[in-house]
C-alpha positions as CSV (number, residue, x, y, z in Angstrom):
1,X,-25.0,160.0,23.9
2,X,-23.6,157.6,26.7
3,X,-21.1,154.3,26.2
4,X,-21.3,151.1,26.9
5,X,-19.6,148.1,27.0
6,X,-21.2,144.5,27.4
7,X,-18.8,141.5,27.9
8,X,-20.3,137.9,26.7
9,X,-23.2,138.2,24.2
10,X,-25.2,135.1,25.9
11,X,-28.9,135.0,27.6
12,X,-27.5,138.0,29.9
13,X,-25.4,140.2,27.4
14,X,-27.9,140.1,24.6
15,X,-30.7,141.1,27.5
16,X,-28.5,143.7,28.7
17,X,-28.1,145.1,25.1
18,X,-31.5,145.1,24.2
19,X,-32.7,146.3,27.8
20,X,-29.9,149.0,27.0
21,X,-31.1,149.8,23.2
22,X,-34.4,150.0,24.5
23,X,-34.4,152.4,27.2
24,X,-32.1,154.8,24.3
25,X,-29.5,156.7,25.2
26,X,-27.0,154.4,25.0
27,X,-23.5,153.8,22.4
28,X,-22.9,149.7,23.2
29,X,-20.0,147.9,22.2
30,X,-21.1,144.2,22.7
31,X,-17.8,141.9,22.5
32,X,-17.7,137.6,22.5
33,X,-14.7,135.4,22.2
34,X,-17.1,133.2,20.3
35,X,-17.9,133.3,16.6
36,X,-21.4,133.6,17.8
37,X,-24.4,135.2,19.4
38,X,-26.1,133.1,22.4
39,X,-23.3,131.1,24.0
40,X,-24.9,127.7,24.8
41,X,-27.8,128.3,24.2
42,X,-27.3,128.9,20.7
43,X,-28.8,126.2,18.1
44,X,-26.6,123.9,16.2
45,X,-28.7,120.7,14.4
46,X,-26.5,117.0,14.5
47,X,-28.3,114.7,12.6
48,X,-31.5,117.0,11.0
49,X,-31.8,117.3,14.9
50,X,-31.4,121.1,16.5
51,X,-30.2,121.2,19.7
52,X,-28.6,123.7,22.1
53,X,-25.7,122.6,24.6
54,X,-27.8,121.1,27.4
55,X,-30.7,121.6,27.7
56,X,-32.3,125.0,28.0
57,X,-35.4,125.3,28.3
58,X,-37.2,128.6,30.2
59,X,-37.9,128.3,33.7
60,X,-39.4,131.5,35.8
61,X,-41.8,132.2,38.5
62,X,-42.2,135.6,37.4
63,X,-45.2,136.2,34.5
64,X,-42.8,139.2,33.3
65,X,-40.0,137.9,32.7
66,X,-41.8,135.3,30.4
67,X,-43.6,137.9,28.9
68,X,-40.5,139.7,28.3
69,X,-39.5,136.3,26.2
70,X,-42.4,135.4,24.7
71,X,-43.3,139.0,23.1
72,X,-40.0,138.6,21.2
73,X,-40.1,134.9,20.3
74,X,-42.8,132.9,21.0
75,X,-42.7,130.6,23.5
76,X,-44.5,127.1,23.5
77,X,-45.4,126.2,27.6
78,X,-44.6,122.5,28.7
79,X,-45.9,121.8,31.9
80,X,-46.2,118.4,32.5
81,X,-42.6,117.4,31.9
82,X,-40.8,115.2,34.9
83,X,-37.3,113.9,35.6
84,X,-36.7,110.4,35.9
85,X,-33.2,108.8,38.2
86,X,-31.7,105.6,37.4
87,X,-30.6,103.5,41.0
88,X,-28.6,100.8,40.1
89,X,-29.0,99.0,43.4
90,X,-32.5,99.0,42.5
91,X,-32.5,98.2,38.9
92,X,-35.2,100.8,38.9
93,X,-36.5,104.3,37.4
94,X,-37.9,106.7,40.2
95,X,-39.4,110.4,40.1
96,X,-36.9,113.1,41.1
97,X,-37.8,115.5,42.7
98,X,-37.9,111.9,45.3
99,X,-41.4,110.9,45.8
100,X,-43.5,109.5,48.6
101,X,-44.7,106.9,46.2
102,X,-42.0,105.6,45.1
103,X,-40.7,104.8,48.4
104,X,-43.1,102.2,49.1
105,X,-41.9,100.6,46.2
106,X,-37.9,100.7,47.3
107,X,-36.8,97.3,48.6
108,X,-35.3,99.4,51.5
109,X,-38.8,101.1,52.2
110,X,-39.2,99.6,56.6
111,X,-34.9,100.8,56.2
112,X,-36.1,103.7,54.1
113,X,-39.0,104.9,56.8
114,X,-37.2,104.5,59.9
115,X,-34.8,107.0,58.7
116,X,-37.6,109.2,57.8
117,X,-38.9,109.6,61.2
118,X,-35.2,110.4,63.5
119,X,-34.8,113.1,60.7
120,X,-32.5,115.6,62.1
121,X,-33.3,118.1,59.7
122,X,-31.8,120.9,57.6
123,X,-31.1,124.0,60.5
124,X,-27.9,122.6,61.1
125,X,-26.3,121.2,58.1
126,X,-23.1,123.1,57.0
127,X,-22.4,121.4,53.8
128,X,-24.2,119.6,51.1
129,X,-24.0,116.0,52.8
130,X,-25.7,117.3,55.8
131,X,-29.0,119.0,53.9
132,X,-29.6,116.1,52.3
133,X,-29.5,113.4,55.0
134,X,-31.4,115.8,57.5
135,X,-34.1,115.8,54.9
136,X,-34.4,112.7,53.5
137,X,-32.5,109.6,55.4
138,X,-29.1,108.0,55.0
139,X,-30.8,105.7,52.4
140,X,-32.3,108.2,49.8
141,X,-29.3,110.3,50.7
142,X,-26.6,107.0,49.1
143,X,-29.8,105.9,46.1
144,X,-30.2,109.6,44.8
145,X,-27.3,112.3,45.9
146,X,-24.2,110.9,47.1
147,X,-23.2,109.7,43.9
148,X,-24.5,112.2,41.3
149,X,-23.1,114.9,43.2
150,X,-19.7,113.6,42.8
151,X,-19.8,113.0,39.7
152,X,-21.1,116.5,39.1
153,X,-18.3,118.0,40.8
154,X,-15.7,116.1,39.6
155,X,-15.0,114.6,42.5
156,X,-15.9,116.6,45.3
157,X,-16.6,115.7,48.5
158,X,-20.5,116.4,49.3
159,X,-19.2,117.2,52.7
160,X,-16.8,120.5,51.4
161,X,-19.7,121.3,49.7
162,X,-20.6,124.3,51.7
163,X,-23.0,126.2,49.6
164,X,-25.8,123.9,49.1
165,X,-29.0,125.7,49.3
166,X,-30.0,125.5,45.5
167,X,-29.8,121.9,45.7
168,X,-33.9,121.0,45.9
169,X,-36.1,120.9,42.8
170,X,-38.8,122.4,44.5
171,X,-38.3,120.1,47.7
172,X,-36.3,117.1,49.0
173,X,-39.7,114.7,49.1
174,X,-42.7,115.4,47.2
175,X,-46.5,114.2,47.2
176,X,-49.1,114.9,44.6
177,X,-48.0,115.9,40.7
178,X,-44.8,114.4,40.0
179,X,-43.8,117.6,37.1
180,X,-40.6,118.6,38.2
181,X,-41.7,122.2,38.6
182,X,-45.2,122.6,39.8
183,X,-45.1,126.6,40.8
184,X,-43.1,127.3,38.0
185,X,-43.6,128.6,33.9
186,X,-41.9,125.8,31.5
187,X,-41.4,126.5,28.0
188,X,-39.2,126.8,25.0
189,X,-39.4,128.6,21.4
190,X,-41.4,127.6,18.6
191,X,-39.1,128.5,16.5
192,X,-36.9,125.4,15.0
193,X,-33.7,127.3,16.1
194,X,-34.7,128.1,19.5
195,X,-33.8,131.0,20.9
196,X,-31.9,132.1,17.8
197,X,-33.8,134.8,16.9
198,X,-33.9,136.6,20.5
199,X,-30.1,137.1,20.2
200,X,-30.0,139.2,16.9
201,X,-33.3,141.2,17.9
202,X,-31.6,142.5,20.6
203,X,-28.5,143.3,19.6
204,X,-29.5,145.5,16.6
205,X,-28.1,148.3,16.9
206,X,-25.2,147.5,19.0
207,X,-21.6,147.7,18.0
208,X,-20.8,144.2,18.0
209,X,-17.4,142.3,18.1
210,X,-17.0,138.5,17.7
211,X,-14.5,136.3,17.4
212,X,-13.0,139.4,19.8
213,X,-10.8,138.6,23.0
214,X,-10.4,141.7,24.9
215,X,-6.5,142.1,25.6
216,X,-6.7,144.5,29.0
217,X,-9.1,145.6,31.7
218,X,-8.6,148.9,34.3
219,X,-12.0,148.1,35.5
220,X,-12.0,150.9,38.1
221,X,-11.5,153.4,35.7
222,X,-13.7,151.2,33.1
223,X,-11.2,151.6,30.4
224,X,-10.3,148.3,28.3
225,X,-8.2,147.9,25.1
226,X,-10.1,146.3,22.2
227,X,-8.3,145.9,19.3
228,X,-5.1,147.0,20.1
229,X,-7.1,150.3,21.0
230,X,-7.8,152.2,24.2
231,X,-11.7,152.7,24.7
232,X,-13.3,154.1,28.0
233,X,-17.2,153.6,28.8
234,X,-19.8,155.0,31.5
235,X,-21.1,151.6,32.0
236,X,-19.9,147.8,31.9
237,X,-22.1,145.4,32.1
238,X,-19.6,142.1,32.4
239,X,-21.3,138.6,32.1
240,X,-17.5,136.5,32.2
241,X,-16.1,135.7,35.8
242,X,-15.1,138.3,37.9
243,X,-11.5,137.4,38.2
244,X,-10.5,137.6,34.6
245,X,-11.1,141.5,34.9
246,X,-8.7,141.5,37.6
247,X,-6.2,139.5,36.0
248,X,-6.8,136.8,38.8
249,X,-5.2,139.2,41.3
250,X,-7.5,137.1,44.4
251,X,-7.0,133.8,42.1
252,X,-8.2,132.0,39.8
253,X,-12.0,130.9,40.2
254,X,-13.0,127.3,39.4
255,X,-15.5,126.0,37.3
256,X,-16.9,122.3,36.2
257,X,-17.3,122.4,32.3
258,X,-18.9,119.8,30.1
259,X,-18.8,117.4,27.4
260,X,-21.4,116.5,25.1
261,X,-22.1,113.4,23.4
262,X,-25.1,113.2,20.4
263,X,-27.1,109.6,20.0
264,X,-29.8,109.3,17.0
265,X,-31.6,106.4,17.5
266,X,-33.5,105.0,15.0
267,X,-37.2,105.5,16.9
268,X,-39.8,108.5,17.0
269,X,-38.9,108.7,21.2
270,X,-37.1,106.7,23.8
271,X,-37.8,108.8,26.8
272,X,-41.5,107.8,28.3
273,X,-44.1,110.7,27.8
274,X,-43.6,113.4,29.6
275,X,-40.3,112.5,30.6
276,X,-37.6,115.3,29.1
277,X,-34.4,114.2,31.6
278,X,-33.2,111.0,32.8
279,X,-30.9,111.1,35.3
280,X,-28.3,108.1,37.1
281,X,-27.3,108.5,39.9
282,X,-24.8,105.8,40.1
283,X,-21.2,105.7,39.0
284,X,-21.5,106.1,35.4
285,X,-19.1,108.6,34.3
286,X,-22.6,110.9,33.0
287,X,-24.8,112.3,35.0
288,X,-27.7,112.7,32.6
289,X,-29.9,111.9,29.1
290,X,-32.0,114.7,27.4
291,X,-34.7,113.6,24.4
292,X,-33.9,116.9,23.2
293,X,-37.2,116.8,20.7
294,X,-39.4,116.9,24.1
295,X,-38.5,120.2,24.3
296,X,-38.1,121.7,20.9
297,X,-41.2,119.7,19.4
298,X,-38.7,118.6,16.4
299,X,-40.8,116.2,14.5
300,X,-38.8,112.9,13.2
301,X,-38.9,109.3,12.8
302,X,-35.5,109.3,14.5
303,X,-34.6,111.2,17.7
304,X,-31.7,113.0,19.0
305,X,-30.0,112.2,22.5
306,X,-27.4,114.4,24.4
307,X,-25.3,112.8,27.0
308,X,-23.6,114.9,29.7
309,X,-20.4,114.3,30.6
310,X,-18.6,116.4,33.7
311,X,-15.3,118.2,32.5
312,X,-12.5,120.7,33.1
313,X,-13.9,121.6,29.1
314,X,-15.6,124.9,29.5
315,X,-16.7,127.4,32.7
316,X,-20.2,126.2,32.7
317,X,-20.8,125.5,36.8
318,X,-19.3,127.5,39.3
319,X,-17.8,125.4,42.5
320,X,-20.2,125.6,45.3
321,X,-18.1,126.5,48.3
322,X,-18.4,129.3,49.9
323,X,-14.6,130.8,49.8
324,X,-14.5,130.8,46.5
325,X,-18.2,132.9,46.0
326,X,-16.5,134.6,49.3
327,X,-13.7,134.6,46.5
328,X,-15.7,136.3,43.9
329,X,-17.3,139.1,46.5
330,X,-13.9,140.3,46.8
331,X,-13.3,141.2,43.4
332,X,-17.4,142.6,43.0
333,X,-16.2,144.6,45.6
334,X,-13.0,146.1,42.7
335,X,-16.4,147.4,41.1
336,X,-16.8,150.9,41.0
337,X,-20.2,152.5,40.3
338,X,-21.1,151.7,36.5
339,X,-20.1,147.9,36.5
340,X,-22.4,145.2,36.4
341,X,-21.7,141.7,36.7
342,X,-24.4,139.6,35.5
343,X,-25.1,135.9,34.3
344,X,-24.0,132.9,35.9
345,X,-20.4,133.0,35.5
346,X,-20.6,137.0,36.1
347,X,-22.4,136.5,39.4
348,X,-20.8,133.0,39.7
349,X,-23.4,131.5,41.3
350,X,-24.7,127.9,40.4
351,X,-28.5,128.1,40.3
352,X,-28.5,130.4,37.8
353,X,-30.6,130.2,34.4
354,X,-32.1,131.9,31.7
355,X,-35.1,133.7,33.5
356,X,-32.4,135.2,36.2
357,X,-30.2,136.2,33.4
358,X,-32.9,138.0,32.2
359,X,-33.9,139.1,35.6
360,X,-30.6,140.3,36.8
361,X,-31.2,142.4,33.9
362,X,-33.7,144.1,34.5
363,X,-33.4,145.1,38.1
364,X,-29.9,146.7,36.4
365,X,-32.1,148.6,34.2
366,X,-34.1,150.0,37.4
367,X,-31.2,150.6,39.9
368,X,-29.9,152.8,36.4
369,X,-33.1,154.5,36.7
370,X,-32.9,155.2,40.3
371,X,-29.5,156.7,40.0
372,X,-27.3,153.8,41.7
373,X,-26.4,150.4,42.7
374,X,-26.7,148.3,45.9
375,X,-24.5,145.7,44.4
376,X,-22.4,144.9,41.3
377,X,-24.6,141.7,41.2
378,X,-28.3,143.0,41.0
379,X,-30.5,140.9,43.1
380,X,-32.7,137.9,41.5
381,X,-35.1,135.2,43.0
382,X,-32.0,132.6,42.8
383,X,-29.4,135.0,44.9
384,X,-32.0,136.5,47.5
385,X,-31.4,133.8,50.2
386,X,-27.4,135.0,49.6
387,X,-28.3,138.6,50.3
388,X,-30.0,138.2,53.6
């Protein structure tokens, strides 16, 4: 029987473990530094309300990815969800993505329409600022994007953010339906404990080491030290930042983390009907609020709101700089056949979500079935643009 090591027990690591177990012929060891499986997708409770670290609705454009998870933990579709943004200078909430109907309500609508007629386009955009100004004009960029993005990336100037094609949710300006994702399946588990049952089912039969840190890596030889024991594997699937695997030989890869403040309100709901997120595009220290029962379907006379504050706490969002992406590629170039790096941290790609983690695990299995791989990061829909 062949031996596989899975590093990290979040969605990507559990999906890889499950698919390997289904295939058979693998003795799998899973290692995670946390005392539980699921990472930020694990359900916690506060004030009697279930929540995850940040909203974790399941979004995908692929029916097979949805069906995979839905067969293990039944999912409730929630296609009606909407996002709105508070623009302080107007004293108003508007839809996001930016909607043409809202422009007509804005005090500077004439200037905005003039700028839209003079758009330069995005063909020559070199950074996030160029992209948005070329897409929507200077005024809408300043209303919606400028301050929000600067908060999101802890003060990084938008003119320096040069990996930006993940940015708009569908399109910079939309018409018609106001749902944030009109061409994707949006869902959340029916179960009160969210995705938790999946993590246990997916890893059943694996040798699981929680609260464990791998002490040393020799990735070229697919060898690590766990609990003082040197162990070699036929396959390594890593979901952690690739620089960790090589002792930061080419430099540390930067990330932005999150602090999460939880607030219980003495009302059944706070947000307008169908609104799941409130974004704040001004000088607040937080970026967005989420009303958890919109996703979870939890019934209660009170409601739980999560406030997300960008911080250095954790490695949740890879910095969108091409220089850092190129640095990550240097680490991938050191990975031999039989080593894969998947998930948001493992791929060093901000735009990846849970569905992409599953898709990457599926693509990895397909490559293994065909006896090889083209790249340590299996291509998924969110990564295709980079590979072109």
